N, C-alpha and C positions, 0 to 999 in steps of 0.2 A: 377509433381512429388509427390508420396504418403508421407504420414506422415512417414511410416516405412524407406522408404527409404530416406528422408530428415535426419532422425535422426540415421542412421546407416551407413554413408560413412566409409569406411575403411580409416585409416589413423591416424586422430588426434582424440584427447579425447573428448567425448560428455559430456555436463554438463547440468544440471538441475538448474533453480532458480525459487523459488514460488512468488507468488503473495502475496496481503495484504489486510487487512481490518482494518480501524480504529475504536477503541472502543470509544475514546475520544481524542480529543486535535486538531482535526481540525481547521486551521486558527490560533488559540490561540497559536500554536507551533512556528508560525512566530513571536510571540510576547513574547516569553520567557516561555511559559506554557509547561508543559511535555505533551507528546503524549503517548497513550498506543496502540499498533499496534501489530497485529497477523498475522504472515505467514499463506498462505492457499494452499489448495493441487491443485489449478491451476498452472500450471508451463510453462515457457518458456524453449524451449530446443535448446542448442547452439552448434556450433562445427566449428572450424576454418577450412576454405578451400582455398588452395592455388589459386591464380588468380583469387579469388571471388570479387565481388564489394559490398559493404554496400548496405543492402536494406532499410535503414532508417537512419534519423540523428543521431538517438539514438545509433545505430551501429556503426556508422561512429566516432561519438565522443568517444565511449567506446574503441574501438580499438585503436584510436590516442592516447588516454590516458593511455592505458595499455602497449603500445610499448614505450611510453617516460617515463613511471613511473618505468621500470623494467630495465633500464640501458643495461649492456653488454648482458644480457639474450636475448634481442630483435635480436641481430646480427644473431643469428642461424634461426630465424623464416623466411620463405619465404614470399614473397609480397602476399597479399590476404586479406579475412576479414572474418567475422564469420556469418554463415548461422544460422538464427533463424527460429524456429517453435513456434508460440505464438496464435495459433487458439483457445487454451484451454480458452482464455481470451474473447472469443466471445459467443455470445447466439443470434441464429437465423441469424448470419452473421454482429451483432451489437456488437462493443465491449464494454465489461464491465469495470466498474471503479475498476479493483481489482489491480491496480499497474501493469498493464502490460508493461508499457515503463520502470519502475524501473527495474522488473524482466528481461527483454530484455537487459537493459544495462548491469546488473549484470552478465547475462549469457554470453554476448559478452565479457566483462573484463575477467571472470573466463575461458573462452575458450582459451584465450591469455595467461593467467597465467599457466594454464595446459599444454599447448603445449611448454612452455618454459621451463617446468622443476620446476614450483613454484607451487605445490600442494595446490589448495584452502582450502582446510583443515587446512592446517597449516598457511595459509596466508590471513586469513580472514580480518584483519585490513587493510591490504594492498589493498584487493579486494573492501573493502567499500570506502576506501578514493579515489581510482580511479573510480569507478564507481558513486560515489556521485558528484565527480567534472564532471564526463561526462555527467551525468543526467542534472545536473543545467545548463551547457552549452548547451546543447541541447534543454532546456527549456527557453532559454534567461535569465538565473539567477534565475527563479522563483523555489519555493519549499523548503521543510525543510531537505529533504534527510531521513524521517522517512520511506518513503517507501522503499527506497535502503536498508536501515538498516535491515528492516524485512526480506527482500529478501536475504541478505548475512547471516544473523544470524540465522534465522529461529525461530520457537517458539513464544512465548507473551514477547514482550519488553516495558519498558519504554525508551522512547528516548526524549532527550532534546538537544537543541542548544542554548549554551550560547552565549551572545552576545561578539563576537571577540574571542570565545573559540573553542576547537574543541568538535564534537558532542559526548554526553555520552550515552551509551546504558547500561540497566541493565536488566538482565532476570527475568521476573515474571510469576507467576503461578495462573491461575483462580481458584476460589473456587469450589468445586467438585459439588456444587449444581446448579451452574450458567449454564443456557442453551443459545447457542447463535443462531439466526437465520438470515440467510443472504438472503436478497432479492434485486429485480430490478426492474424498471420500463422499462427498454428496450431502454432508452433514453440516448446515450452517453452524456457525459458533457464535455466540453473544460474547464479542470481544469486551465490552464495559464489565460484565460479570466475570469474565476470567482475570481480567486486569484487577479488579477489586478484590478477588480472592487472594492474588499476591499481595496486595497491599494489606490484607488483613494478617497474612502471613508475618510480613514485615513487622507490623504492630505488636502482634502476640508473640512472635519469636524472633526477635532482631538478630540474635547471634547465629540461629539456624538460617535464616534468611541471608545475612550475610557471608556465611560459610558456602553458599551457593552461589550468590550474586559475584563475589569477588572473582573467582575464577573465570565466570560467563565474561565479565568486563575484560580481563585479562585475553581471553581468546577473541573477543571482538576487537581489541586493539591489535592483535597478532594477525587476525585476518586482514585487516585493512593495511598493515605493514607489507604483507607478502602480496597482496593485491596492488600496491604501489609497485611493488618489484616485480609484478608480473609472474610470480611464482605460484603456479597452480596447486603443486604438490603441497606447499605450506598452506594455502588456503584451504584445501581439503581436510589437511590435519586439524586446522583450527575449527572449521566448521563441523567436524566430526566430535571434537570435545564439546564445542558448544551444543550440539544436538542433545548429548548426555546431560548437560546443564539443565537444558528444557525439560527433559523427563525427570530429573530430579526435583526441579523446580514445582512442576505438576503434582508429584508425589507428596511432597511437603505442604503444598497449598491445598490439597484436595482436590484439585483442578484437573480435569483431563486434557491436559496440554498436548501430550502425547498419547495418542490411542493405541488400541491393540494392532488396527491394521497399519498404522503408521511404524509401530514397533518392526512389523514384518518386512514393512518398506526398507527400513533403515538397515536391517539385516542383509535383505537383499541387495541393496548398494553397496554395502560393505564387502560382500562377497564378490561383487564386480568390480572392486577397487575404487568404489565411488562413496558418495554421502548423501543421505537422505534424511531430511528432518521437516519439521513443520516451517511454514514460511507465514508470520503472523502469529495471532493469538494461539492457532492450535485448536485442539477440539475435533479434529478429524476434517477440518475445512479444506485449506490449500496446503500442499507441501511442495518442496523442491529438492531436485535431484542434482547433484553436482557430479561431474566426471571429467577426467583429463583424458578419455579416450572416446571416440565417437561410437565404435561397436558396442562397447559397454554401456552406453546410454541408450542405443538402440534397443539392446537386450533387456535392459531394465525397464523402457517404455512397454516392451510386448508382455513382460510379465507381470506388469502392476495389475493388469485385467484379473489375472487369476487370484489376486488378494482382495478384488473387490473395489479397486482403484481405478479413477478415468484419467486418462491423459489429457491434459487440456490443449488446444491449439491456440497458443499465445505466442508472440514474439515481442522482442524489445522495442520500446517506441522511444524514438529519438529526438522528438519534437516537443512534448510536453503540452500545455494547454494551448489552443490556438484558435484563430478565427477560420471557420471553413470557407473555403472559395466557392462560389456558385458551380453547380454540378458536380462538385465533389464529395466523395463518401466519407473522407478522412478529414 
């Protein structure tokens, strides 16, 4: 079935949910630090189809969570599931670490809400609560929910998950001078496995884990402060230190959070006055470059190919999950 056919079946609403990039907060967000996450223009498209079977555990968990979470509204829905098109999250047939599972889960929940007469635009908190629960269940309890929050709310957000409390989302704004470059090595990373390796480090060497995580939390907090103040120079300094923390964490955990090519990208960005670091779990999946100079950002982009890295054509998404209007591609 073609992409157009998959996305324009008659009958039920079509929804769109964006992916994400981490600017900062990977791993440390699980330890109480803030994460800064941006929704991006790679999207999952979903539509509820009667008598359809779920195509992934994320869709299955999302539909189940949505149906159980909307009470009497579920009674009017026919048996079925949500059909998802998530091919925008792949590069040359390989999945990119742009939050595809979170976008798929969010789109599946939103498709059920829309069909049940609960417009997602007026029920974002409900959509997040259900999608975050389903996403964690599908991943065996792993994950912070930051990627789901970005998919639901769109834009640039600060995300915190207080111990024992409900996640907190705050909209942020990038300084006008800051330029982002998103790139990838083309090697999909198994996020749950990498998170598990870090958790195992915390269990077997709590002091060593704390010695790395403490400054990472501090740099994440500093990044948020500088972002709120619109100070891109301070943001770059915090992100640079945070990237070094991610490298140390990977070494200690025995996990390839920062690959050899990403190390070279980091050195290149540093020489150009910017920062490059993994965006997400790492492992050569997706990285992000941050620059306070447009020329430096363009130079960085042009040289990445020499390192065997691909620049990804993504823009920031300001809308978040939404119902797609007829004859619209977004």
